[in-house]
C-alpha positions in Angstrom: 94.6 92.2 57.0 93.0 88.9 56.3 92.5 86.0 58.7 95.0 84.0 56.5 97.6 86.5 56.6 97.4 86.8 60.2 98.2 83.1 60.7 100.3 81.9 58.0 103.8 81.8 60.0 106.0 79.2 58.3 106.8 76.0 60.3 110.5 76.6 59.8 110.5 80.0 61.6 111.0 79.0 65.1 114.2 76.8 64.5 115.6 79.8 62.6 114.8 82.1 65.3 116.2 79.8 68.1 119.7 80.8 67.9 118.7 84.4 68.3 116.4 83.7 71.1 118.8 81.6 73.0 121.0 84.5 73.4 118.5 87.4 73.8 115.8 85.8 76.0 117.9 85.2 79.2 119.2 89.0 79.2 115.7 90.2 79.8 114.5 91.4 83.1 111.2 89.7 82.7 112.7 86.2 81.9 111.9 84.2 85.2 114.5 81.1 84.2 117.9 83.0 85.0 120.4 80.4 86.2 119.1 77.5 84.5 120.3 76.3 81.0 118.1 77.1 78.3 118.2 74.2 75.6 115.3 75.1 73.2 111.9 76.3 72.3 108.5 74.9 71.2 105.9 76.9 69.6 102.6 77.4 71.4 101.0 80.0 68.9 102.1 82.4 66.0 100.2 85.4 64.8 101.2 87.8 62.1 99.8 91.1 63.6 101.3 93.0 60.6 102.3 90.9 57.6 106.1 90.0 57.7 106.4 90.1 53.8 106.0 93.7 53.5 108.5 95.3 51.1 108.8 98.6 52.8 107.5 98.8 56.3 107.9 96.7 59.2 106.1 93.3 60.2 105.0 92.4 63.7 104.9 88.8 64.7 103.2 87.6 67.9 104.6 84.2 69.5 103.9 82.2 72.6 106.8 80.1 72.9 107.5 77.4 75.6 111.0 77.6 76.7 112.9 74.1 77.4 115.3 74.5 80.4 117.1 71.9 82.6 117.4 71.9 86.4 113.7 72.6 87.0 112.3 71.8 90.4 110.3 68.4 90.6 106.7 68.8 89.4 107.4 72.2 87.5 106.4 72.7 83.9 108.3 74.6 81.3 107.5 78.4 81.0 105.7 80.0 78.3 106.5 83.5 77.2 104.7 86.0 75.0 107.1 87.7 72.5 106.1 90.6 70.0 108.9 90.8 67.4 109.3 93.3 65.0 110.6 92.4 61.5 112.4 94.8 59.2 115.0 94.6 56.4 117.0 97.4 57.9 116.7 98.7 61.4 116.7 102.5 61.8 119.4 103.9 64.2 116.9 104.8 66.8 115.7 101.3 67.2 119.4 99.8 67.5 119.0 99.2 71.4 115.9 96.8 70.4 118.1 94.8 68.2 117.7 90.8 68.8 119.6 89.9 65.7 119.9 89.2 62.0 118.4 86.2 60.6 120.8 84.0 58.6 118.4 81.3 57.4 114.9 80.2 57.3 111.9 82.3 56.1 113.2 85.5 57.1 116.8 85.2 55.9 118.5 88.6 55.4 115.8 90.4 57.6 116.5 92.0 61.2 114.4 90.9 64.3 114.1 93.1 67.0 111.9 94.0 70.3 108.5 95.3 68.7 107.3 97.3 71.7 110.3 99.9 71.2 109.0 100.7 67.6 106.1 103.3 68.0 104.5 102.2 64.9 104.1 98.5 66.0 103.0 99.4 69.6 100.4 101.9 68.2 99.2 99.0 66.1 98.5 97.2 69.3 96.2 99.9 70.5 94.4 99.9 67.3 93.5 96.2 67.6 92.1 96.9 71.1 90.2 99.7 69.8 88.3 97.2 67.2 87.4 94.1 69.3 87.4 90.8 67.4 89.4 87.6 66.8 92.7 87.5 64.9 93.9 83.7 64.5 94.4 82.6 68.2 94.0 86.0 69.5 90.9 87.8 70.8 90.7 91.4 71.6 87.9 92.7 74.0 86.8 96.0 75.6 85.0 97.0 78.6 82.0 98.7 77.0 81.4 100.9 80.3 84.7 102.6 79.6 83.6 104.4 76.5 85.4 105.0 73.2 89.1 104.6 73.1 90.4 107.4 70.9 93.1 106.8 68.2 96.4 108.1 67.3 98.0 108.3 70.7 101.8 108.1 70.9 103.4 105.0 72.4 106.2 105.0 74.5 107.6 101.9 76.8 108.0 102.1 80.3 111.6 101.2 81.5 111.0 100.3 85.0 109.0 97.1 84.4 110.5 93.8 85.3 108.2 90.8 85.4 106.1 92.3 82.5 106.3 95.2 80.0 104.1 98.2 79.8 103.4 100.7 77.1 101.9 104.2 77.9 99.7 105.6 75.3 100.0 109.5 75.2 99.2 110.1 79.0 95.8 108.4 78.6 96.2 104.8 78.8 98.9 102.0 80.1 99.0 98.6 78.4 100.4 95.8 80.8 101.7 93.0 78.7 102.3 89.7 80.6 105.7 88.3 79.6 105.5 84.7 81.4 102.1 83.6 80.8 100.0 80.6 82.4 96.6 79.0 81.3 93.6 80.6 82.9 92.5 84.1 83.7 95.1 86.4 85.0 93.9 88.0 88.4 95.2 91.4 86.9 92.3 91.3 84.5 89.8 89.2 86.6 89.8 91.4 89.8 89.8 94.9 88.4 86.8 93.9 86.1 85.0 92.5 89.3 85.8 95.7 91.2 84.5 97.9 88.4 81.4 96.0 88.2 81.1 96.6 92.0 81.6 100.4 91.7 84.8 100.4 93.5 86.8 103.6 92.5 90.1 102.6 94.1 91.3 100.5 91.3 91.4 101.6 87.8 89.0 99.7 85.7 90.1 97.8 82.5 89.4 99.5 79.3 90.3 96.7 76.8 92.4 93.5 77.0 93.6 90.7 74.7 93.8 86.9 75.1 94.9 83.6 73.3 91.9 81.5 72.9 94.0 78.4 71.5 95.3 75.9 72.3 94.7 77.2 75.9 93.2 80.3 77.1 95.9 83.0 78.2 95.5 86.5 79.4 98.2 88.5 77.5 97.5 92.2 78.1 95.3 94.7 79.8 94.9 98.3 79.0 93.9 100.7 81.9 93.6 104.4 82.4 97.0 105.8 83.1 97.1 107.8 86.3 99.1 110.7 85.1 100.8 112.6 87.8 100.3 109.9 90.6 102.9 108.9 92.7 103.4 105.5 94.5 103.3 104.9 98.0 106.9 103.7 98.3 108.4 107.0 97.0 106.0 109.0 99.1 107.3 107.0 102.1 110.9 107.4 101.3 110.4 111.3 101.0 108.6 111.2 104.3 111.5 109.4 106.1 114.0 111.6 104.4 112.2 114.8 105.6 111.3 113.5 109.0 107.5 113.1 108.4 105.4 110.7 110.3 103.5 109.2 107.2 100.7 108.0 109.6 98.1 109.8 108.0 98.9 108.2 104.7 99.2 104.8 106.4 95.8 105.2 107.9 94.4 106.2 104.6 96.0 103.2 102.9 94.4 100.8 105.5 91.0 102.2 104.6 91.6 101.7 101.0 92.8 98.1 101.6 89.8 97.3 103.4 87.4 99.2 100.9 89.0 97.0 98.2 88.6 93.9 100.3 84.9 94.5 101.0 84.1 95.1 97.5 85.8 91.8 96.3 83.9 89.9 99.0 80.4 91.4 97.7 81.3 90.5 94.0 83.2 87.2 94.3 82.6 84.1 96.2 84.0 83.8 99.8 84.8 80.4 101.6 85.5 79.4 105.3 88.9 77.9 106.3 88.4 75.2 108.8 90.7 72.6 110.3 91.7 70.6 107.1 92.4 74.1 105.6 94.2 75.5 108.5 96.4 72.4 108.6 97.1 72.5 105.0 98.0 76.4 105.3 100.5 75.4 108.1 102.0 72.5 106.3 102.5 74.6 103.2 104.0 77.6 105.2 106.1 75.1 107.1 107.5 73.6 103.7 108.3 76.8 102.4 110.2 77.7 105.6 112.2 74.3 105.5 113.2 74.9 102.0 114.1 78.3 102.7 116.4 77.4 105.5 118.2 75.0 103.1 118.6 77.8 100.5 119.6 80.3 103.1 121.5 78.9 106.2 121.0 82.2 108.1 117.5 81.1 108.8 118.4 77.9 110.3 118.8 79.1 113.9 115.3 80.6 113.7 113.4 77.7 112.1 112.1 76.0 115.4 110.6 79.5 116.6 109.2 80.3 113.2 107.6 77.1 112.9 105.7 77.7 116.0 103.8 80.5 114.3 102.6 78.2 111.7 101.9 75.3 114.3 99.7 77.7 116.0 97.3 78.2 113.1 96.9 74.4 112.9 96.3 74.1 116.7 93.7 76.8 116.4 91.9 75.1 113.5 91.8 71.7 115.5 90.2 73.7 118.3 87.4 74.7 115.9 88.4 78.2 114.8 87.6 79.2 111.4 88.4 82.0 108.9 86.7 83.6 106.1 88.7 83.5 102.7 88.1 85.6 99.8 89.9 86.9 96.7 92.6 89.2 97.6 95.3 91.3 95.9 97.9 88.8 96.8 101.1 91.0 96.5 100.1 94.4 98.2 102.9 96.8 99.2 103.6 100.5 99.1 104.9 100.3 95.6 101.3 98.8 94.5 99.6 102.0 95.6 99.2 105.5 93.7 98.3 108.6 95.3 96.9 111.3 93.0 97.4 115.0 93.2 95.5 117.5 95.2 95.7 119.6 98.3 94.4 117.1 100.7 96.7 115.7 103.0 95.8 112.0 101.8 95.1 112.6 98.3 93.2 110.0 96.2 94.8 106.4 96.8 94.5 103.8 94.1 95.5 100.2 94.1 97.0 98.5 91.2 98.8 95.3 89.9 96.5 92.6 91.0 98.5 89.7 89.3 99.7 88.6 92.7 103.2 87.1 93.3 104.4 86.1 89.7 106.5 83.3 91.0 103.5 81.6 92.3 101.3 79.3 90.3 98.2 80.9 88.8 96.0 78.6 90.7 97.3 79.5 93.9 97.1 83.1 93.2 93.5 82.7 92.2 92.8 80.9 95.4 90.5 82.5 98.2 92.7 83.7 101.0 92.3 85.4 104.4 92.5 89.2 103.9 95.1 89.3 106.3 97.7 88.0 103.7 97.3 91.7 102.0 97.7 93.2 105.5 100.9 91.3 106.2 102.3 92.5 102.9 101.9 95.9 103.5 103.1 95.8 107.0 106.3 94.3 105.6 106.4 97.3 103.3 106.6 99.9 106.1 109.5 97.9 107.5 111.4 97.8 104.1 110.8 101.6 103.9 112.1 102.3 107.4 115.3 100.2 106.7 116.1 102.3 103.8 116.8 105.4 106.0 119.9 105.9 107.8 120.1 105.6 110.7 117.4 102.9 110.8 114.1 104.3 112.0 111.8 101.2 113.5 109.7 103.5 115.4 108.4 105.1 112.1 107.7 101.8 110.8 105.9 100.7 114.1 103.8 103.9 114.1 102.8 103.4 110.3 101.9 99.8 111.1 99.5 100.7 114.0 98.0 103.5 111.9 97.5 101.2 108.9 95.6 98.6 111.1 93.7 101.3 112.7 92.5 102.7 109.1 91.7 99.3 108.1 89.5 98.6 111.2 87.6 102.0 110.5 86.5 100.7 107.3 86.2 97.0 107.7 84.8 97.0 111.4 87.5 94.7 112.4 91.3 95.2 113.3 93.5 92.7 111.9 95.5 92.7 114.9 92.8 90.9 116.9 93.7 87.7 115.1 97.5 87.8 116.3 98.2 84.2 115.3 96.9 84.6 111.7 98.7 87.9 111.2 101.9 86.5 112.6 101.8 83.6 110.5 101.3 85.3 107.3 103.9 88.1 108.2 106.4 85.3 108.9 105.6 83.4 105.7 106.2 86.7 103.8 109.5 87.5 105.5 110.6 84.0 104.7 109.8 84.7 101.1 111.8 87.9 101.3 114.8 86.3 102.7 115.2 83.9 99.7 114.5 86.6 97.2 117.2 88.9 98.8 119.7 86.2 99.2 119.4 85.4 95.5 118.8 88.8 94.0 120.0 91.6 96.3 122.3 90.2 99.2 122.8 93.9 100.2 119.1 93.9 101.4 119.2 90.7 103.3 119.3 92.4 106.7 116.0 94.0 106.1 113.8 90.6 106.1 116.5 89.2 108.6 115.7 91.9 111.0 111.8 90.8 110.6 112.7 87.3 111.3 114.4 88.1 114.4 111.5 90.1 115.7 108.9 87.5 114.5 110.9 84.5 116.1 110.9 86.5 119.4 107.1 86.8 119.6 105.3 84.7 122.0 
């Protein structure tokens, strides 16, 4: 395909696509702007990965589109989304669930537009691009040379469980994560695994290849990694343990060691900083602001606000007394579902950590900022609570034993137990629970008692 063919998308295409996208985009699980009116689109970039004027086969159009919505919080920018649109004259029956709509006007009038990731032929084309690094219009495809040769001819299938992103599995060898809502700059889900691969850390699958947009701004768009076939995530294993009356403490201790191993490698490979009084006060202010906003959104929090705020005030007070904490790059959204255990007869198996994107709702700059490692510890401790709450009857002792084992395992590898800084741990765990309250109130009201139980416990902590 020529360079010219890859980028000659008619200016009139987006206006003619807009009516279809207005109806389709809000229905997608990865669309973050639900609940706010969507009024239009602006084109960031367009690339024909496969020409759209084919007489027989499908075309594949890559778009970066900025959505226009009303009701955004003050200071927020309009979101940018990555779309991969298949174009055919007639859609085969097996691709009917991928239908976006039929073009009534514009350059593609009379054609059918659909979600291209569900078309194996188009999904396999993306892998071919990743196998042969180079530029295509505003897109650039790169490979991690240490990963070796990527074989061709692998059958593609989409993963249905994805929410904030989309994933394609090629054979049982690779998984390609495609970021849907994209932000300018390097995504931590590429940046941190690359750093860990350079550090020789075997706990995180090393990126094999990736692709980015280079203009008008840099965006990380997709990362290809080994597919850990046969692995099972820590969340499902924890639920099985609860259902069978198991303790899960061996697994929790192993996860603590793995977390510390990842933190140690990141600290060696990437810069660290010290958080002193100004940073401690800023941290406390930011946590307090999130608490106040959450209490306005979820009134059930209001009675707890003074006692929860005390957890954040304690951090500011320690900073004023001269305390300081080391901050470094971290996972940022660590929980049981972000861990995978491989097969084998050993009780603990081989644990891996995945999904270094951080909390997708937070700005990219914030997710890339050095943080105390306790932020990841707090996330995992909250995850044990969540698992215990799924069991009937509720099993708080199971969670407490797992929390203790996890911290003990972390101390064995890191040389320091996160519980020896109780004020910092409490502040981060409180901040996480407040975030969970808002999330559950908006998306899963039946789950609201889970973080509210943590709020009650943390508010009672001296």
